[in-house]
C-alpha positions in Angstrom: 68.6 -24.6 -59.1 70.3 -22.9 -61.8 73.7 -21.3 -61.5 72.3 -17.9 -61.8 70.8 -18.1 -58.2 73.8 -20.2 -57.0 76.2 -17.5 -57.7 74.2 -15.0 -55.7 73.8 -17.2 -52.8 77.2 -18.5 -52.1 78.1 -16.2 -49.4 74.9 -17.1 -47.4 75.1 -20.8 -48.0 78.7 -20.9 -47.0 78.0 -19.0 -43.9 75.0 -21.0 -42.7 76.0 -24.4 -44.1 72.9 -24.9 -46.4 72.5 -25.9 -50.1 70.0 -23.5 -51.0 69.5 -19.9 -50.1 66.1 -20.3 -48.6 65.8 -19.8 -44.8 62.9 -20.7 -42.5 62.0 -17.6 -40.4 62.3 -18.2 -36.6 58.5 -18.0 -35.8 57.8 -18.0 -32.4 55.9 -21.2 -31.3 55.5 -22.3 -35.1 59.0 -23.0 -36.0 59.7 -26.1 -34.0 62.1 -28.9 -34.5 59.9 -30.9 -37.0 59.7 -28.0 -39.3 63.3 -27.0 -39.0 64.4 -30.6 -39.6 62.1 -30.7 -42.8 63.5 -27.4 -44.2 67.0 -28.5 -43.5 66.4 -31.8 -45.2 65.2 -30.0 -48.2 68.4 -28.1 -48.5 67.4 -24.9 -46.7 68.3 -23.4 -43.3 65.9 -23.4 -40.3 65.7 -21.2 -37.3 64.0 -22.6 -34.2 61.4 -19.9 -32.9 62.3 -19.8 -29.2 61.4 -16.3 -28.1 60.6 -16.3 -24.3 60.7 -20.0 -24.2 62.1 -22.0 -21.2 65.5 -23.4 -21.4 64.3 -27.0 -21.1 62.1 -26.5 -24.3 65.1 -25.0 -26.2 67.2 -27.9 -25.0 64.6 -30.5 -26.2 64.0 -28.9 -29.5 67.8 -28.6 -30.3 68.2 -32.2 -29.4 65.5 -33.2 -31.7 66.9 -31.4 -34.7 70.2 -33.1 -34.1 68.7 -36.5 -33.5 67.1 -36.1 -36.9 70.6 -35.8 -38.3 70.9 -32.0 -38.9 73.9 -30.0 -37.6 73.3 -26.6 -39.6 70.5 -24.7 -37.9 69.9 -21.8 -35.7 67.7 -20.3 -32.9 65.8 -17.2 -32.9 65.9 -15.0 -29.8 64.4 -11.5 -29.2 66.2 -9.7 -26.3 63.9 -6.7 -26.2 60.8 -9.1 -25.7 62.5 -11.4 -23.1 62.8 -10.9 -19.3 66.5 -10.4 -18.6 67.0 -13.3 -16.3 65.4 -15.7 -18.8 67.6 -14.2 -21.7 70.6 -14.9 -19.8 69.7 -18.5 -19.2 68.8 -18.8 -22.9 72.2 -17.6 -23.9 73.9 -19.9 -21.4 71.9 -22.7 -22.9 72.7 -21.9 -26.6 76.4 -21.7 -25.9 76.5 -24.8 -23.8 74.6 -26.5 -26.5 77.1 -25.2 -29.2 74.1 -23.9 -31.4 75.9 -22.6 -34.6 73.7 -19.8 -35.4 71.5 -17.3 -33.5 69.2 -14.7 -35.0 68.4 -11.7 -33.2 65.5 -9.1 -33.8 64.2 -5.8 -32.6 66.5 -3.4 -30.7 70.2 -3.9 -31.6 71.7 -5.5 -28.3 75.6 -5.1 -28.6 76.0 -7.0 -25.4 74.2 -10.1 -26.6 76.1 -9.9 -29.9 79.4 -9.8 -28.2 78.5 -12.8 -26.0 77.6 -14.9 -28.8 80.5 -13.9 -31.1 82.9 -14.6 -28.3 81.5 -17.9 -28.1 82.0 -18.6 -31.8 78.2 -18.3 -32.7 77.2 -17.0 -36.1 75.1 -14.0 -35.5 72.3 -12.9 -37.9 70.2 -9.7 -37.3 66.9 -8.9 -38.8 66.3 -5.1 -39.3 63.8 -2.8 -40.6 66.0 0.0 -41.9 69.3 0.7 -43.5 70.4 2.5 -40.3 69.7 -0.5 -38.3 71.5 -2.7 -40.7 74.6 -0.6 -40.2 74.2 -0.6 -36.4 73.9 -4.4 -36.6 77.0 -4.9 -38.7 78.9 -2.5 -36.3 77.8 -4.6 -33.5 79.1 -7.8 -35.1 76.3 -9.2 -37.1 77.7 -11.6 -39.9 74.4 -11.5 -41.9 71.4 -9.2 -42.2 67.8 -9.9 -42.7 66.1 -7.0 -44.4 62.5 -7.3 -43.3 60.0 -5.2 -45.4 56.7 -3.9 -44.0 55.0 -6.6 -45.8 56.1 -9.3 -43.3 53.7 -11.2 -41.2 54.2 -11.1 -37.4 56.1 -8.4 -35.7 57.3 -5.7 -38.1 60.1 -3.4 -37.2 60.1 -0.9 -40.0 57.8 0.9 -42.3 59.5 0.5 -45.6 58.3 -1.6 -48.5 60.8 -4.3 -49.3 61.4 -3.2 -52.9 62.9 0.0 -51.3 64.4 -1.5 -48.1 66.3 -4.2 -49.9 68.6 -2.3 -52.1 69.1 0.4 -49.4 70.3 -2.3 -46.9 72.5 -4.0 -49.4 74.3 -0.8 -50.2 74.6 0.0 -46.4 76.4 -3.1 -45.3 79.3 -5.5 -46.4 77.9 -8.6 -45.0 75.3 -10.7 -47.0 71.8 -9.7 -46.8 68.7 -12.0 -46.9 65.2 -10.6 -48.0 62.1 -11.1 -45.9 58.6 -9.9 -45.9 55.5 -11.3 -47.9 57.8 -13.6 -50.1 56.0 -16.9 -51.0 56.8 -17.8 -54.6 59.6 -18.3 -57.1 59.1 -15.1 -58.7 59.6 -13.4 -55.3 62.7 -15.3 -54.7 64.1 -14.4 -58.3 63.1 -10.7 -58.0 64.7 -10.4 -54.4 67.9 -11.9 -55.5 68.1 -9.9 -58.6 67.5 -6.8 -56.1 70.8 -7.7 -54.3 69.5 -10.4 -51.7 71.8 -13.4 -51.3 68.7 -15.5 -50.3 65.2 -15.2 -48.9 63.5 -15.7 -45.6 60.1 -17.3 -45.6 57.4 -17.4 -42.8 53.9 -17.7 -43.8 54.7 -19.9 -46.7 56.2 -22.3 -44.5 53.7 -21.9 -41.6 51.1 -23.5 -43.9 52.9 -26.8 -44.0 52.4 -30.1 -42.3 55.4 -30.0 -40.1 54.6 -26.5 -38.6 53.4 -26.2 -35.0 50.7 -24.0 -36.1 47.2 -25.1 -35.3 45.2 -26.3 -38.3 42.6 -23.3 -37.7 45.4 -20.8 -38.3 46.6 -22.7 -41.4 43.2 -23.0 -42.9 42.7 -19.3 -42.5 46.0 -18.7 -44.4 44.9 -20.9 -47.2 41.6 -18.9 -47.6 43.3 -15.4 -47.4 44.5 -12.9 -49.7 46.9 -10.1 -49.4 44.2 -7.5 -48.6 43.0 -9.5 -45.8 46.2 -8.7 -43.8 46.5 -5.6 -41.8 49.2 -3.8 -39.6 47.9 -3.4 -36.0 49.0 -2.4 -32.6 46.1 -4.5 -30.9 48.2 -7.6 -30.0 50.7 -6.2 -27.7 50.7 -8.2 -24.4 54.2 -9.9 -23.9 55.9 -7.3 -26.1 57.6 -3.8 -25.9 55.3 -1.0 -26.7 54.8 0.3 -30.1 55.4 -3.0 -31.8 52.9 -3.4 -34.6 52.1 -6.8 -36.0 50.7 -8.0 -39.3 47.8 -10.5 -39.0 44.7 -11.4 -40.6 41.9 -8.9 -40.1 39.5 -9.6 -37.5 37.1 -7.7 -35.1 40.1 -7.3 -32.8 42.4 -5.7 -35.2 40.7 -2.3 -35.1 40.6 -2.3 -31.3 43.2 -1.5 -28.7 43.3 -2.6 -24.9 45.7 -2.0 -22.0 47.5 -4.8 -20.4 45.4 -4.4 -17.3 42.2 -5.7 -19.3 43.2 -9.5 -19.1 40.7 -11.8 -20.5 41.6 -15.3 -20.9 40.5 -16.8 -24.2 42.5 -20.0 -24.4 45.1 -22.3 -22.7 48.4 -23.9 -23.6 49.3 -26.9 -21.2 48.1 -24.9 -18.2 49.4 -21.4 -19.4 46.6 -19.0 -19.9 46.3 -17.2 -23.3 44.9 -13.7 -23.1 43.0 -11.5 -25.4 45.3 -9.0 -27.2 48.3 -11.1 -26.4 51.0 -11.8 -29.0 50.3 -15.6 -28.9 49.1 -17.3 -32.2 47.2 -20.5 -32.2 49.5 -23.6 -31.8 48.8 -27.2 -32.0 49.3 -27.5 -28.2 46.6 -24.8 -27.6 42.9 -24.8 -26.9 40.5 -21.7 -26.8 39.0 -19.0 -29.1 41.5 -19.1 -32.1 39.5 -16.5 -34.0 40.4 -13.9 -31.3 44.1 -14.8 -31.3 46.9 -13.2 -33.4 46.6 -14.8 -36.9 49.9 -13.8 -38.3 50.2 -13.6 -42.0 52.4 -11.7 -44.6 51.1 -10.1 -47.6 52.3 -13.1 -49.7 49.7 -15.2 -48.2 47.6 -15.2 -51.4 49.9 -17.4 -53.2 49.3 -20.2 -50.6 46.5 -22.5 -51.8 47.0 -25.4 -49.8 48.7 -27.1 -46.7 51.5 -29.3 -48.0 54.8 -30.7 -46.7 57.7 -28.3 -46.1 59.7 -30.2 -48.8 56.9 -29.8 -51.4 56.5 -26.2 -50.7 60.2 -25.6 -51.1 60.4 -27.7 -54.3 57.4 -25.7 -55.7 59.3 -22.2 -55.1 62.5 -23.6 -56.5 60.9 -24.9 -59.6 59.1 -21.6 -60.1 62.3 -19.7 -59.8 64.0 -22.0 -62.2 61.3 -21.8 -64.8 61.8 -18.0 -64.8 65.4 -18.1 -65.7 65.8 -17.2 -69.3 66.4 -20.2 -71.7 68.9 -19.8 -74.5 71.0 -22.1 -76.8 74.7 -22.7 -75.9 76.6 -22.4 -79.1 79.9 -24.2 -79.4 83.0 -22.1 -80.0 83.7 -22.0 -83.7 87.2 -23.5 -84.4 89.4 -22.7 -87.4 90.8 -25.2 -89.8 94.4 -26.3 -89.6 95.4 -23.9 -92.4 93.6 -20.8 -90.9 95.8 -18.4 -89.2 92.9 -16.3 -87.6 93.8 -17.6 -84.2 97.3 -15.9 -84.3 95.7 -12.4 -84.8 93.9 -10.0 -82.3 90.1 -9.7 -82.2 90.4 -6.3 -83.5 92.5 -7.5 -86.5 89.7 -9.9 -87.3 87.0 -7.3 -86.9 86.0 -8.7 -83.5 85.5 -6.6 -80.5 88.3 -6.5 -77.9 88.0 -8.1 -74.6 87.9 -4.8 -72.7 85.0 -3.4 -75.0 83.1 -6.7 -74.1 83.6 -6.4 -70.6 82.5 -2.7 -70.4 79.3 -3.7 -72.3 78.6 -6.6 -70.1 79.0 -4.3 -67.0 76.9 -1.4 -68.6 74.0 -3.8 -69.7 73.9 -5.4 -66.1 73.7 -2.1 -64.4 71.0 -0.8 -66.8 68.8 -4.1 -66.4 68.9 -3.6 -62.7 68.0 0.0 -62.9 65.0 -0.9 -65.3 63.8 -3.6 -62.7 64.1 -1.2 -59.8 62.3 1.5 -61.7 59.6 -0.7 -63.0 58.9 -2.3 -59.5 58.6 1.3 -58.1 56.3 2.5 -61.0 53.9 -0.4 -60.8 53.6 -0.4 -56.9 50.2 0.8 -55.6 51.2 3.5 -53.1 47.7 3.5 -51.6 47.9 0.5 -49.6 50.6 -1.7 -47.8 48.5 -4.8 -47.9 50.1 -6.1 -51.1 52.7 -8.7 -52.0 56.3 -6.9 -52.0 56.9 -7.3 -55.8 55.1 -7.2 -59.0 55.6 -10.7 -60.1 55.2 -9.8 -63.6 58.8 -8.4 -63.5 60.2 -11.8 -62.7 61.4 -12.5 -66.3 63.4 -9.3 -66.2 64.7 -10.3 -62.8 65.9 -13.6 -64.4 67.7 -11.7 -67.1 69.6 -9.5 -64.2 70.6 -12.9 -62.6 71.8 -14.3 -66.0 73.8 -11.1 -66.7 75.3 -11.5 -63.0 76.4 -15.0 -63.9 77.7 -13.9 -67.3 79.8 -11.1 -65.7 81.2 -13.8 -63.2 82.1 -16.2 -65.8 83.8 -13.4 -67.8 85.7 -12.2 -64.7 83.9 -8.9 -65.1 84.0 -6.9 -61.8 80.5 -5.2 -61.8 80.6 -3.9 -58.2 77.3 -3.8 -56.2 74.8 -4.7 -59.0 71.8 -3.9 -56.8 72.8 -0.3 -56.2 75.4 0.8 -58.7 72.9 2.0 -61.2 70.3 3.6 -58.9 67.8 6.1 -60.4 65.3 8.2 -58.9 63.7 8.9 -62.2 61.0 6.4 -63.0 59.4 8.2 -65.9 58.3 6.6 -69.0 61.0 8.6 -70.8 63.8 7.4 -68.5 62.7 3.8 -68.8 62.7 4.2 -72.6 66.1 5.8 -72.5 67.5 2.9 -70.5 65.8 0.3 -72.7 67.3 2.0 -75.8 70.6 2.2 -74.5 70.6 -1.6 -73.8 69.3 -2.4 -77.2 71.8 0.0 -78.8 74.9 -1.4 -76.9 73.8 -5.0 -78.1 73.1 -3.9 -81.6 76.7 -2.6 -81.8 78.5 -5.3 -80.1 76.8 -8.5 -81.4 77.9 -8.3 -85.0 81.6 -8.2 -84.0 81.5 -11.0 -81.5 82.7 -14.5 -82.3 80.3 -17.4 -82.0 80.6 -18.5 -78.4 78.4 -18.7 -75.3 78.6 -15.2 -74.4 77.3 -14.2 -77.9 74.5 -16.8 -77.5 73.4 -15.3 -74.3 73.4 -11.7 -75.4 71.7 -12.6 -78.7 68.8 -14.1 -76.6 68.9 -10.8 -74.4 68.6 -8.9 -77.5 65.5 -10.7 -78.5 64.1 -10.1 -75.1 64.8 -6.4 -75.0 63.4 -6.0 -78.6 60.1 -7.5 -77.4 59.8 -5.0 -74.6 57.5 -2.1 -75.7 58.0 1.4 -74.6 55.8 2.3 -71.6 52.4 3.2 -72.5 52.9 1.9 -76.2 50.5 -1.0 -75.8 48.5 -1.2 -79.2 45.6 -2.4 -77.1 45.4 0.7 -75.2 46.9 -0.8 -71.9 49.6 0.5 -69.8 52.3 -1.5 -72.0 54.6 -4.2 -71.3 54.3 -6.1 -68.0 58.1 -5.6 -67.8 58.0 -1.8 -68.1 
């Protein structure tokens, strides 16, 4: 991965002990030791999905991950969906096993957080709103997962990720990971340009060889598109009330039933699987898989095959890397031995002073972030939630946001919270044009007065990119204009 993404991810990678900011969601049943080990071996971080699982299974899966040589991993629990006595035994086991990280979801359970933190366990909380994020941080969470409504499986909130992510980043001081419909390198680049320190993948890693998902479920994922997913309350047995899930559409997704209407449709090692339960098809199950919960996020359309976890992760990282702008690195021009230019200030030589350059870098970084957010908001289809979280055409602009973040860091420019410092509620054509013009003019004024160094090379390339961005609705072909705006 390039430095642009590494800079954004340092906080999360240091906290979790991984090399790349890509996290396996703790999918119940699906995320077992083989998948966690594969993701970890590829440099990412994996959560074992142990919701409502017996203690002996947790002990076995933790042991298998460690036997594979991996010490940095986590376990996902959901207190609100777990019988209290079982939850207490699960927590005892995780503490005794010295599991390093635990992810929690649904209601903010301060007692569980206290118990884990007092035992030295890192706590990550997945939330669906900025208010929940603040509550989780107050409870002691050391990282937050912002889950957009595009996510597969149980969905806590109702907000699209493009809106939720910057709101959560602004609401808390701990690192934030993005989740919900993410399945490509473009998604990763945009999420990190919007303020995330990393991304959480579920559906994309469910369609891998190491996942414990049944091949029937995986094949359905390969065949599906975003519009084939739906939020429904149909699958509710084993969970608290009012807990919608995103699944692939089926005859059951438009139906509701009470828990009293138990009809067995499958079996897992002697355990009955009931119609309308939250169980998804696993390798260990038999039965009517088409009538089970086929979890899928809206990024499912980018998944065209079942591959190894290492290959999927490599594909996503390569896609993200290709989106990073490429520009020449020019050497710093040195003077001859008889030239006295180095003894004079930049202003004396006609160059911009360091303070002016810093201000310009900060302003441009803020404006590009504002343009990215406004562009995503303008191009979103408000008529449906069954869509990927981001317009992936904005990935090139996201790459430039990350490059400016890197440049500011290299130049020791304090830019504050780049994801939220330049928020705008105005997404009109005029506002976008104004911001684009501001960036263009700032570059045009600064570049002629900069020395030939790496910063100038980067800004020159950015100037060419900005110049190629037409104003909204200015496409000569009669279209809606640039994919960026």
